N, C-alpha and C positions, 0 to 999 in steps of 0.2 A: 876482872870482876872486882868491884869495890866491896870491901867488907863493911858491915854495919857496926857502928859503935855499940859497945856493950851497954844497954840501957840501964842495967842494974847499977852502974856507976854514975848515972845522971841524977841530979837533984830533981829535975822536972823533965819528963819525957819530951824529946824532940828539941831540947835547947842547946844542943851541940852546934856551934857555928859550922856551916858547910865546908869552910876551908880547913877545919880541924878533923872532920870525919863525917860520915853519913850516919844519921840517927833516924830510927823509925819513929814516926809520929803517930800513925794509926794504921790498923789492918782491918779490912772488911772481908768476910767470907760471903760469896754469892749464895743466894737462897735458891729454892727449887723454881722460883719464878724466872730463873735464868733461861729455862726452856719453856717458852710461852704455851706451846700446844699441850704439853703434859700438865703444866700448872693450871690451864683452863679446864682440862678434863678433871683434874683433882679437885678443883674448886667446885665444879658442878656436882661431883659425886658426894662431896662433904655436906651437901645440903639435905641429906636424908640419913636416917639411922642405918639403913641397909648399905648405902653407898659409901659411908664414911670408912669402914674397915677396908673396902676395896681401894679407896683413895689413898689410904695410908700405905697399903702394899704397892700401889702404883708409884707413889712419890718417894718411898724409902730408898730405892737405888740412886735417885737424883739427889736426895738429901745427903746420903753417905758418900756420894761421889766426891764431895769437896774435901774429904779426908783420906780417901783411898790412895795408896802409894801409886805414883805415876799419874794420877788423875787429879790430885788436889790442886785447887785454884784459889788464889787469894789476891786481893787488891791491896797494895802496900803504898802508903804515902810516907816519904822521908823528907828530910830537910833539903834534898837536892832534886828529887824526881818522884813521879807517880808511876807505878808499874803494875803489870799483871804478872804474878809469879805462879809457876806450875811445878809440880813434883813434890816429893817428900822433903827433899832438901831444896828449899825455894830458889828457883832460878828465874830471872826475868825473861818472859817471852815477848813482852811488849812494854815500852816505857816512853815517857815524855818528860823532859826536864821542866822544872817549875818555871824557869825563865821563858819557856815557849808557850806557857798556858795563858790565854787571853780571857777565857770565860769557861764556865761549867754550866751545862744545861741539864735539868732533870726532865726526862721523858717518861710519861706514865702510859699504861695500857689498861685493859679491863681487869687484869689480875693485881694491879698495883695496890689498890685499897685493901683487898682481901689479904694479901701477903705482906702488906706494909713495905713494899719495895718499889724500886724504880730503876731506870737505866740512866747512868750519867754519861753525858757526851762531853768530852774535853775538846774545847775549841782553840785552835791556834791558826792565826792568820786567816780567819774566816772559814776554815775547814775543820771537820771533825777528825781529829788525829787518834783518838782513843775512845772506845766504848766500853763501859763497865756495866753489863747487864745484871739484873737481880740484886742490886745493892740494897741491903736492909737499912731503913731510915735514911733515904738518899739525901734529903735536905741537910741533915747533920754532916754527912760526909762531904757534900758540896761546900759547905761553909768551912770545914776543916781544910780542904784543898785551897780555897781562895785565901784563907788566913795564912796558910803556909807560904803561899806565893807572896803575900804582902809582907810577911816577916823576913823571908830569906832571899828575895830577889831585889837587889839594890837598883834604884832608878825606875822601877816599873810603876806606872801610874794606875792606881786602883781607887775605887770609892772608899769611903770610911770603913773601918773594921766592922765585921758582922759578928754579932754575939751568937754563941752557940745556943740553940734552942733545945729544951728538954722535950722529949717525945710525950705526947699526951695520949692517954688511953680513952 
């Protein structure tokens, strides 16, 4: 298992070259929209004064699931790979090297606009190799992944740099 570089010693996060060490660029925690059926029911209940407290009670276990020991899930982008990490001490359960990423797609559903989330599909050689459901502000995370590939994968052909976009309310 590769140890991550201590980001406190970096001038700018993620600027450690991959040959010197693995540095975390960005971490995203999945939202309750990761479970579409529960998210849809919660969205429907929140549209009324009576249903809103019921929705909060329904969604609370799924919200706190992301930090509970053994169940915690996070999506981590480093200068070498993109991975899904699980557990209190983050261990990769699935990963894909930046060199293998060809494109990143944002897939939305009926809950996406309400929860401001989406599912990211990581494309490699024409196939979906990794799915990240319930990503908050998915377009921003998509751009971060593509920019990390452009910065750290030598010889990979990509379009021009994509600027990060601020979320608008």
